[in-house]
C-alpha positions in Angstrom: 0.0 0.0 0.0 1.2 3.5 -0.8 1.3 6.3 1.7 0.7 9.5 -0.2 3.2 11.5 1.9 5.9 8.9 1.3 5.0 8.8 -2.4 5.6 12.6 -2.6 9.1 12.2 -1.0 10.0 9.4 -3.5 8.5 11.2 -6.5 10.3 14.4 -5.7 13.6 12.6 -5.4 13.1 10.8 -8.7 12.2 14.1 -10.4 15.2 15.9 -9.0 17.7 13.2 -9.8 16.1 12.5 -13.2 16.3 16.2 -14.2 19.9 16.3 -13.1 20.8 13.2 -15.2 18.8 14.5 -18.2 20.5 17.9 -18.0 23.9 16.4 -17.2 24.2 18.5 -14.0 26.3 16.5 -11.5 26.2 19.3 -9.0 22.4 19.1 -8.9 22.5 15.3 -8.6 25.0 14.8 -5.8 23.1 16.5 -3.0 20.4 13.8 -3.4 22.8 10.9 -2.6 23.5 10.0 1.0 27.0 8.8 1.9 27.6 6.0 2.3 25.2 4.8 -0.4 24.8 1.1 -1.2 23.7 -0.1 -4.7 22.7 -3.7 -5.1 22.6 -5.2 -8.6 21.9 -8.8 -9.6 25.3 -10.2 -8.6 27.3 -7.2 -7.2 26.9 -4.6 -4.5 28.7 -1.3 -4.8 29.6 0.8 -1.8 29.6 4.5 -2.7 31.6 6.2 -0.1 32.8 9.5 -1.6 31.6 12.3 -3.9 34.2 11.0 -6.4 32.4 7.6 -6.3 29.1 9.3 -7.1 30.8 11.2 -9.9 32.2 8.0 -11.4 28.7 6.4 -11.5 27.1 9.6 -12.8 29.6 9.8 -15.6 29.1 6.1 -16.5 25.4 6.6 -16.8 25.9 9.7 -19.0 28.2 7.6 -21.2 25.7 4.8 -21.4 22.9 7.3 -22.4 25.1 8.8 -25.2 26.3 5.4 -26.5 22.7 4.0 -26.6 21.1 7.2 -27.9 18.9 7.4 -24.7 17.2 10.8 -24.5 15.4 10.3 -21.2 14.6 7.7 -18.5 11.1 7.9 -17.2 10.8 6.6 -13.6 7.4 6.1 -12.0 6.7 5.4 -8.3 4.8 2.1 -7.9 4.6 2.2 -4.1 6.1 4.1 -1.2 5.7 3.9 2.6 7.4 5.2 5.7 9.7 2.7 7.3 10.0 5.1 10.2 9.4 8.8 10.7 12.5 9.8 8.6 12.9 6.9 6.2 10.9 6.0 3.1 11.0 2.6 1.2 9.9 3.0 -2.4 9.6 0.9 -5.5 9.7 2.5 -8.9 9.9 1.3 -12.5 12.3 2.9 -15.0 11.9 3.0 -18.8 14.5 4.4 -21.2 13.5 6.2 -24.4 15.2 7.6 -27.5 14.3 11.1 -28.7 11.8 9.7 -31.2 9.9 7.9 -28.3 11.3 4.4 -29.1 11.8 2.3 -25.9 15.4 1.2 -25.2 15.4 -2.2 -23.5 12.7 -3.4 -21.1 11.4 -1.6 -18.1 13.1 -2.5 -14.9 12.1 -2.2 -11.2 14.1 -0.6 -8.4 13.6 -0.5 -4.6 15.1 2.5 -2.8 15.6 3.5 0.8 15.3 7.3 1.1 16.3 9.4 4.1 13.9 12.3 4.4 15.6 15.7 4.8 14.3 19.3 5.1 14.9 19.8 1.4 13.3 16.5 0.2 15.3 13.3 0.5 18.6 11.5 0.0 19.0 8.1 -1.6 20.7 5.8 0.9 20.3 2.4 -0.7 19.0 0.9 -4.0 18.3 -2.5 -5.3 18.0 -2.5 -9.1 16.7 -5.5 -11.0 17.6 -5.5 -14.7 15.3 -8.3 -15.6 15.8 -8.5 -19.4 18.7 -6.2 -20.2 22.1 -6.3 -18.5 23.3 -3.4 -20.6 21.5 -0.9 -18.4 22.9 -2.6 -15.3 26.5 -2.4 -16.6 26.1 1.4 -16.8 25.8 1.6 -13.0 29.0 -0.3 -12.4 31.9 2.1 -12.2 35.6 1.2 -12.0 37.1 2.6 -8.9 34.0 2.2 -6.7 34.3 -0.4 -4.0 32.2 -3.5 -4.8 32.0 -7.2 -4.3 30.1 -10.1 -5.9 27.2 -11.2 -3.9 26.9 -14.6 -5.6 28.0 -16.3 -8.8 26.1 -15.3 -11.9 23.5 -17.8 -13.0 23.9 -19.5 -16.3 20.6 -20.2 -18.1 
């Protein structure tokens, strides 16, 4: 069940970070990431500990968007709830599109833990599930950011 107040916190964070990514404005993106920040992917977990780590991932996403001709990533809150008075747990779905409106890859879900602040929220943890397209997932893995494998990749 979605709590409307929690959904506003999550949606505002998605809007602010999405706009910063779209406009290539790292300085507008970084204030929305709490340090340390943990990003879980299918078989790796990254520990983002510094502003430089955030920059590496931001630049990697920008490179991925240019390389794959991605104009925008539309992210929609599916559910959000307060885990406590200052923490929101939120699930959203992301879809990437080219300038002509053509979808790039399949939509993918993410779960985020957001720490509420006076000016909105900061992303503290994410779990991203690239169900059908590992290309998007590889864009979030940046050399130089501490990470470890959580399990061996499955072979189908």
